[in-house]
N, C-alpha and C positions, 0 to 999 in steps of 0.2 A: 895298625899298630895298637897294641894293648897297653893301657895305663893301669898301674896297680896302686892299691892303697893297703899297706900292711900285707897281710896274708890273704886278703879277700881277692878272689879271682873268679869271675863268673861271666858268662856270656848269654845274652838274650837270644842270640842266634841258635844256641843249643836247644832252646825250647821250641819244639815244633808246634804246628797248629793243633795236633791231637792233644798234646799236653796242655795247651792253653784252654781246651774245653773240659779238662779234668780238674775238678776242684781240689782233689787230694794232692795234685801236683802244683796247681796254681797257688794255693794257700798253705802248702806245706812249708816246714821250716827249711830255709835255704841258708847255707853258710858259705857257699863258694859260687857266687854268681858275680858277673862283671858286666856292666853296661857298655855296649858298643853302639855308638851313634855316629852318624855321618854329619859332618858340619854343614850348615846351610850355605857356607861359602866355598870351601874346598872340597866338600863331600868326601874327605879322606881322613880327617882327624877323628879321634874318639873322645868321648866325654866320660870322665871318671867321677867317683863319688865326691871327691874333694872339690871338683869344679861345680858340681851341683850345689854343694853346701855354700860355696862362695856366691853363686848366683842367688840362692835363697836369702842369704844374709844381705846382699845388695837390695833385693826386692823389698825386704821388710825394714831395713835399717839404714837406708841412704837418704840424705836430704836432697839429692839431685834428681829431679823428675825425669830427665832424659835417660839417666842411668837405670832408673827403675823401669821405664818403658822398654829399654833395650833388653834387660834381663827377663822381663816379663814375656817379651816376644820369643826369646830363646827358650824359656821354660815351656811356653805354649807350643813351640815347635817340637821339643823333645818329649813333652808329655801332653799331648792334645786332649781336649775334652770332647771333640767331635760334636760341639754345639755351635750355634750360630754366632755366639759372642766372642769366645776366646780364640778359637782356632783361626778366625779370620780377623784378628786384631790388627790394627795399623802398625806399621813398622817395617824394617827391611826384611824381616823373616817372612812377612806375608807377601812380599813381592815375588817369591819363588813360585815355580809352577805348582808345587804341592805345599800346602800350609802346615804340614807336619812331616816328621821324619818317616821315611819309608819303612823303618824297622818297627814302627807301631802303626797298626792298621785297623784297630778296633778298640772300643772302650775297655774290653777285657785286658788287652795288652797294656793300656795306660794304667789300669788298676794294678797290674803286675809291677809296673815301674814304681808306683807309689808304695806298694807293699814292700818292695826291696829297699827302698829308701828308709822306710820305718824300721825294717829289720836290722839295717847295717849302719845307720847314721846316728850320731850322738848330738848333732847340732840341733838346737831347738828351732832354728829358722827352717831347716830342711824338714824336720818333723812336722812343723806347722804347715808348710807348703804341701807336703804329701797328704796330710789329713784333709786340708781344704780341697785339694784336687780330687781326692776320693769322694768327698761330699758332693762335689759338682758332678762327677761321673755317676754316682748313685742316683742323685736327683734327676738327671737328664736321661739316663740310659738304663735304669733299673730293669725295665721290662725286657731288655735284650739279654740279660743274664738268665741262665737256666736256673731252675729251682735249686739244683745242687750247688751252683756257683754262688747264688744268693746266700744259701746256708753256710757255705764255706767262708765267704767274706765276713759274714756276721760272726762266725766262730773265731775267725782270726782276730777281729777287732776286740772281742771279749778276752781272748787269750793274751793279746798284746797288753791290754790294760792290766790284766791280772799279773803278768810277769814283770811289769814295769811300774810299780806303784810309786817310785821315786821320781818320776818325770815331773817337769814343771806343771803347776796347776792348770795353766791355760791349755797345755797339750792334753792333759787328762780330760778337761772339760770338752775340748774339741772332739776327742775320741768318743766320749760319752754321747755327744750330739750325733756323731756319725753312726754309732750303734743305734741310736734312737730313730734316725732317719731310715736306716735299713729295716728296722723292726716295723716301723710305720708302713713303709711301702710294701713290705712283703706279708703283712699280717693277714690279708684276705686270702691270698693264694697259697701261702706256705704254712701249713699247720704246725710245722716244727717251731715256728716263731712264737706260738701262742702261750706255751707254759713258761712265761717270762720269769716268774719268781723262782721256778725250779732251776733255770739257767744261772740265776744270780746267787743261788744258795752257796756256791763254792766260795764266794767272797765272805760269807758270814761264818765260815768254819775256821777262820784264821784271826789274826790280830785286829786291833782297832783300825789300823790303816786300811786294811782290805775291806773292813766293814764300811768305812766311810766311802770308799770307792763304790761298793755295791749300792749303798743308799743313793749316792749321787747319780749312778746310772739309772736307777729306778725313777728318780725325780726327773731326770732328763727325758726318759721315755714318756712319762706322764705329761710333761709339758709339751713335748713334740706331738703327742696324740691330741692335745687340746688346741693346737694351732689351726687356723682355718686353712683348708685345702685350696691351693692356687690353680691346680690343673684339673685332675679328676675329682671333682667335689663329692660326687656320689660315693666313689670308692673310698675316699678319705673318711667320709662320715661313717661308712660301713665299718671301716677299721676302728674308728673311735668308739663306735657302739659296741663292737666285739670286745675291745679292750676294756671298756667300762663294765660290761656284763660278766666278763670272765676273770679279769686280773685286778681291777682297781680296788675292789673290796679286800681281797687277800693281801695286796700290797699295803693298804692302809692298816689292816689288822697286824701285819708284820711290823710296820713302823711303830704302832702303838705298843706292841709287845717289847720291841727293843727299847722304846722310851721308858717303859715300866722297869725293864732290867737296869737301865742306866740310873733311874731314880732309886732303885733298891741297892745300888752299889755293886751290882754283879759285874759291871764292866768298868774297871778302874784302870786308867792308862793316861799317859801324858797327852794323848790326842783325844781324850774323852769330850773336850769342849767342841772339837770339830765334829765328832759324832753326834753330839746333842744338836748342833746347828743343822747338820745334814738331815737328821731324822725330822726335825721340826719343819724344815723346808719341804721335805717329801710329804709330810702330812698337809701342809698348806697347799701344795700342788694338787694333792688328791681331792681336797674339798673345793679347790678353785676350778675343778674340771667342769666343762660345759656339758652337763648331764643331759640336757634336753635339746641341744642343737640350736641355741639362740645365737644371735650375733655377739661379737665381743663387746660392743657397746652396751647391749642389754644385759650381758652376763658379767659385767664388770663389778668390782667391789662396791658395796654400799647401795646396790640397786637390787631390791627384791630379796628373796630368800634363796637358800641353796637347795636345788631340786634333786636331792639324792634319791636313788631308787629305793623302793620299799624294802629290798633285801638288806639294806644297811641298818634296818631297825635293830638288828642283833647287836650292833655296836652302841647305838644311842639309848636303847632301853636298859642297858646295863649301867649301873652307877660307876663302874670302874673307869669309863672313858673320862668323864668329867673330874673324877677324883684324881686321876693321874695328871691331867692338865693343870688343875688348880694347885696340886702339891708341887708340880714342877715349877709353876710360877712363883710359889712361895720360897722354893729352895734355890733355884738357879739365880745367878747374878746377871746383871745387865752386861752385854746386849742380848744374851740368850733368853732372858726373861721376857724381852720385848717380843721375840718370836713366839713364845708361849702365849702371850696375850693376844697376838694376832690369830693364833689357832683358837683361842677362846672366843675371839670375836666371830670367827667362822662358826664355832659351835653354837653361838647365840643366835644364829640366823638359819638354822636347819629348818626346813619346811615343816609346818605343823602336821600335815597329813601323813608323814612318814611313820608315825607311831600307830601301832595297831589298836591301842585302847586309849581312852581319855585319861585313865589313871596313869599310864606310862608317860603320856605327854605332860600331864600336870607334875608328875614327879621330876621330870627333866627340867621343866620351867622353874619349879620351886628350888631345885638344887642350884641352878644358876643364880636365882634371886638371893638365896641364902648366902652363897659365897660372895656375891656383890655386896651384901650388907656387911658381912664380916670384913671385907676388904676396906670398906669406907669407914667403918666404925672402930676398928682395932688399930692399935699403934703400929703393929707390924705391917698391916696393909697400907696405912698412910705413909709409912716410911718408903715402902716400895713405890708408891705413887709419886714420890718426890722426884723420881727419874722422869725426864721429859717424855721419853719414848713410851714408858709404861702408862703414864698419865694420858697421853694422846690415844693410845690403843684402847685404854679402858673407856674413855669417852666415846670412841668409835664403837666399842662393843655395846654400850648403852643405846646408841642410835640404831644399830642393826637389830638389837633385841626387840626394840619397840616397833621397828618396821616389820618384824616377822610375827610376833605374837600379839594377840588381841588384849586390849586393856581389861576386858571383862574376865577372861580366864586368869590373867595376872593378878587381879584383885581378889580372886578366890583363895589365894594363898593366905594362910592364917596370920602371917606376919607382913602382909602386903602394906599395911599402913606404916609400919616401921621402915619397910623397904622404901616406900615413897618419901617418907620424911628424911631418911638417910640420903637418898639421891638429891632431894631438894637442898639439904645442907651442903652436900658435895658440890652441887651446881652453883650455889651462891659463892662458894670459895673459888670454883672453877672459872667464874666470870672474870676474875681478876688475874687470870693466867695469860693475859695478852702480852705480858713482858717476855715470857719464855716459851709459851706454846699458843700463839694466837690462833692457829688453825683448829684448835680443839673446841673453841667456843661454839662453832657452827654445829658440831655434833651434839653438844648439850642443848642448844636451841632446837635442833631437830627432834630430840627425844621429847622435850616438853611440848612442842607444837603438835607432834603426833598424839601425845597423851591427851591434851585438852580437846583435840578434835573428836575424841571418842567418849566424852563425858556422859553422853546420853545412855550409854550401855552399862553404867556402873550404879551401885547403890548410892543412896542420898548421902550417907555419912562419908563415903569415899569421895563423892563429888565435892562435898564441902571441904574435905581435907585438901584435895587438889587445888580447889579455888584459893584456899588460904595460902598454899605453897606458892601459887602464881603471884600473889601479892608480894610475898617476900622476894620472889625471883625478879619481879619488876623493880623493886627497890634496889636490889643488889646489882642488877644489870645497869640501871640508871647511874648508880654510884661508880661502877667500874668504868663507864663511859666518861664520866666527869673526871675521875682520877687519871684516866688515860691521857688527858690533856697535859697534866703536869709532867707525866713521864715523857711525852713527846717533846715538850718544851725543853726538858733536861737532856734529851738525846738518848733516853734509856729504852725507847721503843719506836717502832715504825708507826707512822701516822695512818690510821685506817681511813681517814678522810681523803687520802690521796687516790684511793681506788673506790670510786663511788659505786661502780657496778657490784663489787663484792660486798660493800657496805649495805647496799639496799637489799640484797638477798638475806642478810642476817636480820635487818630491821623488819622485813616482812614476817619472818618467823617470830620475832619478839612481839610483833603486833598481835598475832593470834594468841600468844600467851597473855599479854596484858589485857586483851578484851574479854578474857574468861571471867574475871572479877573486875569489870571495867571501872566501876564507880570508885572502888578503893584504890586500884592501881592508877586510875586517871587522876585521883586526888593527890596521890604522891607526886605524880609528874607535874601537876599544876602548881602545887606548893613549892616544889624545887624550882620550877620556872619563875615563879613570882619572887622567890628569894634572890635568884640570880638577876632578875630584872631590877630589883631594888639596888643591888650592888652595882649594876651597870649604870643606873641613873646617877648614883653617887659618884662613880668614876667619871662619868661624862661631865658632871658639874665641876669636878676637880680639873678635868682636862680643859674645860671651857675657860677656866681662869688662866690657863697656860697657853691659850691659843691666840693671844694678842700679837705675838711676834711670829715671823716666818722662820727664824732660827730656833733650834731646840733650846729652851731655857733650862735652868737647873731643876732637877727633879723630874723632868719630862720622861726620862728613860724608864723610871720605875712605873710611872703612870701608863706609859705605852705598853710595858710588859703585862701590867695588871689588866689593862683593857684587852689585850690580845688573849689572855687566859680566859677572861669572862666571855669574850665574843666567841671563842672556840667552844666553850661549854654551852653557850646559848645555841651555837650551831648544832651541837648534838641534840639539844632539847627540841629544836625545830624539826630536825630529821625524825626524832622519835615520835613527836606529836603528829607529824605528817604521815608516818607509817601507820600509826594507830587509826587515823582517819581513813587512810587508804585500805585498811583491813576490814572496813565495814562491808558486810554482805547484804545486798539488797533484799528486802522482804524478810530478813531474819533479825535485823537490828531493832532493838526496843527503843521506846521514846527516851528512856533514861540514858541509854548509850548515845543516842543522837544529841541529847543535852550535853553530855560530856564532850562530844565532838564539837559542839557549839562553844563550850568553854575553851577548848584547845584553839579553835579558830579565832576567838576573841583575843586570847592572850597573844597568839602569833601575830595577828594584825596590829595589836597595840605595840608589840616590839618592833614590827616592821616600820610603823609610823615613827617611833622614837629613833630608830636607826636612820631613817631617811633625814630626819631633822638634824641629827648629829653629823651625818655624812656631808650634808650641805654646808656645814660651817667649820668642820674640823680641819686643821692643817695636816698636810701629808706626813709631817715628821711625827705625828702622834698616831699614825695608822700603819697597819701591816697589809701588804698587798695579798699575801697568802690567806690571811684571816678574812679579808674582804671577799676573796674568791669563794672560800668555803661557806661563809655565812650567806652570801647571795645565792650560791648553789643550793643550799638547804631551803631557802625561801622559794626558789623555783620548783624544787621537789614538793614543797608544801602546796604550792598553787596547783601543780599537776594532780596531786592526790585529792585535794578538795574538789577539783573539777570533776574527776572520775567518780567521786562518791555522791556529790550533792548538786552538781550543775546539769548533768546530762538528764537526770530523771525529773519528773514533775516536782516542783517545789512544795506542793501540798503534802508530799510524803516525807518531807523533812521540816515539819513545822517548828520543832524544838530548836533546830539549828538556826533557822532564820529569825525565830523569835528573839534569841539571844543576840544575834548579829544586829537586829533592828534596834534592840534596846540599848546596845552599847555603841554601835557604829552607824546606825541608820541604814543598814543594808537589808532591804526587805525581800529582794528578788534575786534570782541567779544572774540576771543581767547587770544588776548593780555590783555584785561581787566580781563578775567578769570585767566590768569597767575598772574596778580597783586593781585587778590583776594586770590588765593591760597597761594602765597608767603607771603602776609601780614598776613593772618589768621594763617599760620603756626607758627608765632611768639607767638600766644596765647597758643600754646602747650608747649612752653618753660617756665620754672619756674625761679623765682627770687631766690629761695632757702631760703627766709625768712619765718620762721614758722608762723608769724603773717599774712602773705598774703595767707596762704595755702587754707583757705576756699574760698576766692574770686577767686583764681587761679583755684581751682578745678571746681567751677561753670562755669568759663570762658572756661575751657577745654570741659565741657559738651556741652555748647552752640556752641562752635566752631565745635565740631564733629557733632552736629546736622546740622550745615550749610554744612559741607562736605557731610553728608549723603544726604541732599536735592540736592546738586549739582550733586551727582552721581546717583540719583534715576531714572532719566528719560533716555530713550534710546538714544536720540540725545545729551542730556546733558553729559552723561558719555563718549560719543564719543569725545566731545569737550575736556573734562577733560583729557582724555587719551593721547591727543596729546600735552599737555602743557609741556614745559621744566621743570617747577617746579614739575609737577606730575612725570615725568620720573625720575628726581633726587630723589624724595621722594620714588619711588618704588625701587630704587637702594640702598637707605640709610634709610629704613623705621624704623629701630630700633636705631635711633640716641640717643646718650646719653644725648642730650640736652632736650629730651622729658622726663621730670621727672615722668610723670604718667606711663612711661614704665620701670622705675627703679625697678629692681627685689628686691632690698634691702629696698624699701620704706615700711614703717610701714603700717599696714592694714588700708586702707581708708574706707570711708563710702560706702554704697551699690551702690549709683549712680556713684561715682567715680570709684569704683571697676569694673564697667561694661565698663569703657572707653576703656580699652585694647581691649575688644571684639568688641565694636562698631568701633574702629579705624581700626582693621584688616578686619572687615566685609566690610567697605567702600573700603579699599585698594584691597581686593579680587574682589569686583565688578568692580573696575576700571581696574585691571589687566586682567580680563577675558572678558573685553568688546570687545577685538579684537579676531578674529578667530585663527590666528596663534600665539600662545603665549607660545609655548614650551620653546624657549630659554629664554624668559622673566620669565617664571615660575622658571626655574632652577636657574636663577640669583637671583630671589626673595627669594628662600628658602635657599640660600647659608649661610646667617648668622645663620639661625636655624640649619643647618647642623653642623656648627662649634660648636655651643652650645651643641647640642645633642651628638656630638662626645666627647666633654669634659666630659659630664655626663657619657657616656659609659666607658671612661677611669677611671673616679672616682669610678664607680661601680665595676670596675675590680681591684681597689686598687692602681692604678698608677697615679691618678690625685692629684692636690694640693688644691682641693676645700673641704671645710668643709661640714659636713652634713647639717648644717643650710643653707649654701650657695646653696647647691644642691637643697634643698627643695624650697627655694625662687625663684631660677631660673626656676625650673620646674613649680611652681605655675603660674608665669607670662607667661611662654611659652605655657602652655596648654590653658590658657585664649586666647592667641593670635591664637593658632591653631583652637580653637572653633569658633572664629569670622571668620577666613579665610575659614573654611569649610562651614559655614552658607551660604555664597553667591554662592557656587558651585551649578549650576543649571542643568548641563547636563552631559551626560556620558563621553564625552571627558575630561572635566575638572576634573571629579571625578577620572578617571583612571590615570591622571597625578599625582594627590595627592596620590592615592593609591600606585602607583609604587614607589613613593619617600618614603612613610612612611612605607610600608610593603615590606619585613620583616625586614628592616634595623633598625627601631626604635621602633617597637611594643614591643620588650622585655623590653624596658625602662618603658613602661606603667605598665606591670605586676610587675616588680621589684619595682617601686615606690609605688605601692599599698601594696606590701608586707612590705615595710619599714615604710610607713606612712599611715596606713589604717584609723587611727582615726583623721587625720589632714584635714584642709581645702584643702590640695593638692589633696587628694583622691576625694573630691567633685568636684574640678576643672577637674580632669581627667575623672570622670564619665560624667560630663556635655559635655566635648569634645567628649567622646566616644558615647554618645547619639546622638550627631549631626552627627558624623562620620558614625554611623550604620543606620541612618534614610534614607530610600529610597524615598525622596521627589522628585517629578517630574521625577520619574523613572530614576534617575541618576545612581543608582547602577545596571548596566546591563552589564554583561560580556558575552563573546562569549560562544556558546554552549559547546565548548570543553575546556573552561577555568575552573580551579578549584578554582578561586579566591573567588567566593561566599561562597564555603564551607570553605576555609581557613579563610575568614573574620569571619565567625561564630565561628570557632574553637578558634580564638584569643578572640572573644567576650566571649566565654565560659570560657577561662582561666581568663579573667579579672573579670567576674562575680563570678566565683567559688572562686577565691582568696579573693575578697572583701567580698563575702557572708560568707565565713568561719569565717572571723574576726567579722562580724556583729553578728553572732550567739553566739560568745563567749564574746561579748562586754556587760558589765553591764551598767545599767542606774543609775547614781548617785542620781537623784531626779526626781520627777514627772515633775517639771518645765523645765527640760533639756532633756526630751524625744525626742523632735523633733531634736534638734541640735546634740545630741549624737548618735542617732540611726535611728530615723524615716526618717530623711532627706536622709540618704544613702539608706535606703530600698526603698524609693520613686524612687530614680534614678535607683536602681536595677530593679524595676518593669517596669519603662519606657524603659530602654534599652532592657529588655526582650520582651516587647510588640512590639517595632519597629523591633526587630530582627525576631520574629516569624511571623510578618505580612509583612516583607520586600519583600518576593517573589524573593529573589535572591539566595536561597539555597533549594535543595531538601532534606528534613529532613529524608526521607527514606534511604538515603545513610548511615547515621550513624548506623541505626539498621542493615542494610545489612552487613556492614563490622565490626560490633562490636565496633564502636567508641562511647565513653562515653560522648562526648561533650554535647549532648542534655540532656542525663539523669542526668548529674551532675548539670546543672543549674536548672533542674526541681526539683531535690531533695533539693537543697538549697532553691529554691522558696517555696516549701512546708514547709520546716522548718522555714523559715522567716515568712511565713504566720502564722503558729501556735505560733510563738514567740510574736505576737502582739495580745493583747486582741481585741476582735471584737469591743468593744466600742471605743477603740482608732482608730481602722482601719476606722470606719465610721465617727468619729468626727474630724479628721484632714483633711481638704478639699483637700489639694494637695496629701496627701497619699491616700485618698479614690479615687480620680480621677485616679491616676496611677494604683491602685490595680484593679479597675473594668475595666480599659482599658485592662490590661493584661488578666483578667478573660474572657472578651469578646472575645479576640483573641484566648485564650486557648480553649474556648468552641467551636470554629468553627470546628477544625479538630483534634488538638493535643490531646484533652481530650479523645475523643472516640477512638483514635488510640492506647492508652496505654493498656498494658495487664492487668493492675490493678491500682487502686488508693487506698491509705490507707483510711480507713473509717473516721478517725479523720479529714483528709484533706477535704474529701467530706462534712462532717458535718459542718466544718468551712465555706466552700464556700457557702453552702445553708444558713447557719445562717447569714453570711454577706449580702447575697443577700436579705434576708428577712428584715434585720435591716436597710438597707440603704433606702429602699423604703418609709417607713412612715415618715422619717425625713423631716420636712417642709423646713428647712433652707439649705438642701443639694443642691449642684450644680446640675442643671438639666442634665448635662452631665453624672454624676455618675448614676443617676436613669435610664437614657436612656441606658447606656451600661449594667447596671445590668439587665434591662428588656430584652435586646438583648441576653444576656447570658442565661437567663431563657428560652427564646423562642427557642434558639438553642438546649438546653437540652431536652425540651419537644418535639420539632420536631423530634429529633433523636430517643427518646424513642417510640413515637407514630408510626413513620415510621418503626422502627424495629419490633414493635408488629404487624403492618399490614403485613410486609414482612414475618414474621414468620407464621402468619395465612395463608397467601397464600401458603407458602412452605408446610404447613401441610395439606392443603386442596387438596385432589386429584382431585377435580372437577375444580380447577382453574389453569390456566397455569402460572407457576412461572415466566415465561419470559415476561409476558404481560407488555406493557408500561403503562397501565392504572391502575396498582395495587394500586397506591397511591390515585387514585380518587374513589376507591371503598368504599362504606359505610359499616362499620363494627360495631359490638357491642364491645365496648372497654372492657367491663367486661369479655366477652368471650376471647378476645385477651389476657387479663391479665392472665386468668386462663390457657390458652394454653401455655403462656410463662413460668409460674412458674412450670409447670409440665414437661418442656423440659430441658434436660441437668442435670448436677450435680451442687451442690452448690460449689461456689468458696470461698476459705478462703482468709486470708490476705496474700498478696504476696509482696515481695521486688520488688521495681520498676525496679531495674537494672537487675533482673534475668529474662529477657524476653524470653530467650531460653527455660526455663522450663515452660513457660506459653503461648505457641502458641495458638492462638485462635481456639477454636473448633466451626466450623460453625454450628454444630447442637445444641450447648449449648446456654444458655442465656447470653447475654452480661452483664458484671458486672455492668454497669451503669443502664441498664434496671432492673436488679435484685435489685440494691440498691433502686431505685425509687419505685419499686413495694412493697418492704418490708419495706419501710419507707414512707408510705402514708401521715403521719403527716407533712412531709416536704412540699409536694405539697399543703396540706391544709393551712399551715401557709403562704406560698407564696401567695396563692390565697386570703386569708383573708387580707393580707397587701395591695395587689393591689386593692382589692375591696373597702377597706376603703378609699384609696387615691382617687379613681375615684368617689366614692360617696360623699366625703366630701370636697375635695380640687379642686381648679381650677388652675392647673399647666400648664405651657407652653408646656409640652411634653406629653399631653394627648394621642396623637397617639401612642407614644412609650409605654406608660403604658398599653394600651389596647391590644397590640400585643400578649404578652405571656398568657393572660387570657384564650383565647380559648383553647390552649393546656392544661393548668391546669384544665380546666373544663372537657375536653374530657377524660383526664387521671383519673379523680376522680369525676365523675358525682354525685355519691351518697353524697359525702361531699358537693358539690355545692348545692344540694337540701336541705340537712340538715342545712347547714350554713345559706342560704338565708331564710329558714323557721324561724330559730331562730332570725335572724336579723329583720324580719318582726314582730315577736312576742314581741321583746323588745321595739318596738315603741309605742307611744301613740295610742289608739284605732282609733282616727279620721284619722290617716295617713296610716293604714295598707293596706287597699284595694288599695289605689293609689300606694303605694310602691310595692305591689305584682304585679300589672299590669306592672309597670316599669321593675321589675326583669324578668317577663315572656317575655317581649320584647327583653331581651338580646339574647335569643336563637331562636328568631323568624326567620325562614328560614335558620337556621344553620345546616349543615351536619356534620357527624363524620369524617372530614378530615381537613387537613391544607393546602388546595390549596389557591392560592393567592386570587381567587374570594371569597372563603369562609371567609378568614381572613378579607378582605375588608368589607364584609357584616357585620361581627361581630363588626368591628371598628365603622361602622355606627350606629349599635345598641347601642354600648357602649357610643357613643356621645349623642344619644337620652336619654339613661339612666342617664347620667351625668346631662343633662339639666333638666330632671324631678326631680332629687334629689336636684338640686340647688334651686328649688321652694318650697321644703319642709324643715323643720327643723327636722333633724333626730337625734336619739341617737346612738352614736357609739357602735359598737359591735367589740371590739378590737381583734387583732390577738391572744392576750393572752387568751381571752375568747374562741376563736376558738380552741386554743391548748387544753383547758380543755375539749372540746367536743370529741377530738380524743382519 
């Protein structure tokens, strides 16, 4: 039955295969075609154009996801892409024997379908679908089109855009991108594509509307050529280079010519603004081109200069280029003028070496500088810069100009001093732009920080001018920061102090500017700081008079606001002084500069002392939590910068600093300053107790602990810290009740604050163990813990006065502390100290606590501690050969895991959304502890079997049961759970798996299923697939080596004791037959009944028997790995290729059958090339798993992957392979 729409009536069946291969018919104009398709349900109904349009509208415009999926499957059925993603999409259409209509059997026919939709439909949804589908077909199957078909398709797209200029902009943009993709893919092989500008000339012979389309197409092609290649990178780069060398410059010159014509008024039309915008965007795309093939990160804006080829000098050596741009900027209104300024920003960063002569380069530089000066100094230019976009782009141009051109040649310009002075004045005004253009300040700071770094290359008078300018800049920047406080308080601007990371980047650049003329700039900073300090003292005195009551008295609000303003301004001052101190360059700083740093340090320490005195007595109603956080954060930054500049090095090189500190504060050595830093910062760990301050105080604790961590991270630094009186007192009283974050009764904090206890004791442990002889210090340090644990033991025995909740909270905090303490233990001596203290005195508490609170966050804290305790990092768990401690440690680990595992098995899950918190998180820790215990190398596991100890068997049994309790889909979909699971499987497959007398078949099946499911997941952590492949490789290696040994043992002509038996080449099928006829079949055996299942050396190993009787397992694993290597570009390709050789050698028949089927499902044009690539996999490969043979196969697999990346292949999924078995 034929369905009609108007007078259109055409049939796909009338187009035979010969016509389909003729581009003149395929892409000729069709006015009477009709689509006839067979329905996937009845196979009798037809699909007309109206139905297609309805489907497309539903696809793009329905809020119902199920309807969208339904019509997507229908459209995929009727217009397949013949790629691995769309044609096999899930849905009822994909359940059919064929995943696409039998009327369309190739990408060419799908292209015809899309072309007919474009020709005959007026629906924007249908046009968008057809265009998008054509893009997919071109990207995936372009090499299957003949050269004539490629040219015909490209011509059709160009003609379609030309004939339909009134289409919606998004359709025209999509068509332009389609044309760009075709041009890009066919550039190397199809010479007809290369005269691009000639093909677009037809658009420039008509009205402005067509001109706009032509320019947009050129911009789209330029952008497409500049995108990184995802498949054939070499071919893509070859196309980009060819486009760059032959077309990019003519396109740029044509755009410049059109821009000049627009400027001269030759093109006047209502759409002239669109044309201006299109031309400027094209020019931007041309200069943003990746001329030298760098990465997109390296070639991004504001990084380096634009590396245009030498041939482009014909543009830049002529003054017309800059004249046109500057005149356009002066003439055009916003937002078009912003685009012009962006082009000028690019023009200011053209590489220096592109000019043939120095005179040409100097003329270019001086032209830019002259226009910059006029823009800044004239009223017209200043008016234009009132626009935020123009101002921002002008600041950006300044930054890029200085990044590209040297200060020495810039200063050769006769008006360079006027230029520098003008930019200096502009910058002083620009520093106050934080209200309306805050991101522009960083460009101004970049310009001047780059300028002052090159002062040694200029004449003295210019150097003096720049130094004088930097003093003014310092004054202006300082004033802008202080004024910013008032604007923030009034809500007129965002607070820069909220983003400390961004703030510090700006301060580092300012520090390099201020240190240029440091004495004068520093004096400005000191004077301003002293004035603010005087005001602050006066306000503190006024506030002290109002602090006698707890309730806010009359007038306290004004005092509080004034205090907050002054404190925020002082915060800025401390940040600025800290940045200046941190900007000191060792061995370049003069004694005068060090003296100024000393003044900064004295002023800052004086303010800190005053602040501490005021903080200790002020009522909270006169304080602001945010201001307190900011000011303390600035102090922390000051400490870190002073430490990096003046504490790490020998104090004799910083005499001036310590002379002033000694004269004013009695601080003669770095140790004394460190003591002040430690004592002052410890106050940040104390809490006010006000709930409204809790968030700010928690953030301050985090930042303070980060400072302590930095102070204790270096070898020499931690030695300094260890000798301080404050540190010694802290080690003796580390669990002070004043540190509220250590309060065991504190309600559950957020995640970051919850880690503070662990971070705190990690730092203390590092400091404690920084000395060699720490035995006495260690026992003093753990004494408070001993008292707490002894109380817990009494409470467990029923003789204590602690409630159950008190015990739980105390243990929760204590095990977080112990975890942090053990983390820093790095050698055998330190670990033995902790082990002797903790075992066996307090290990029963661990098991008992898990028995009582298995479903609580306490159990999680205990398991995290035990994970750290049982991890043998840096070989710290090393006992004497006669010591049983390693075995005893594992036995306690077994008790902990067995106790917790039993509860996990019986624990229900209340809902799908709580699976992780209620069960999977604990299982993840179980797997992690088991992994580090089995791989720790501190216990001989054969002892347990020899003496009938169940420690190992018990945790393996629980491990198997926990594994089976988790659906495989959940196991591979939770990233942390998957990582822990495959980590333990990798360790288990090394030795423990093969040493078992038997494994339950369901467990084996689960392991192989999980291994095969994790590999294809594209979003999986690479570590998971790496460990999964390692486990597969170990299993295959064991099975193959066992088969080889068995063959040797049964062959009377071969010496069974030969060392070369693994290097001998065998027929694996014969080995398999020999193995399956040897020994008796083993049934299902209980894991713990090892005595009844002693290994029969003449029988087949149970793992070998399982693998040989379940060959489909090997096939599925191979298919999953093969698909990933063939279709995906992962970072761990080496790991993915390692197990493939063993899988092939163990099941060569399946390899041959699978690869044959894989070749057959491809399009005919690709089969021969693909078969050659597959044959190359086993080229030079022998039937063994020696290292040399493995490396040779990995090389072949890399070559195979490279060949596949150059072809668009149809996936043959592991599920399809499973149906073959």
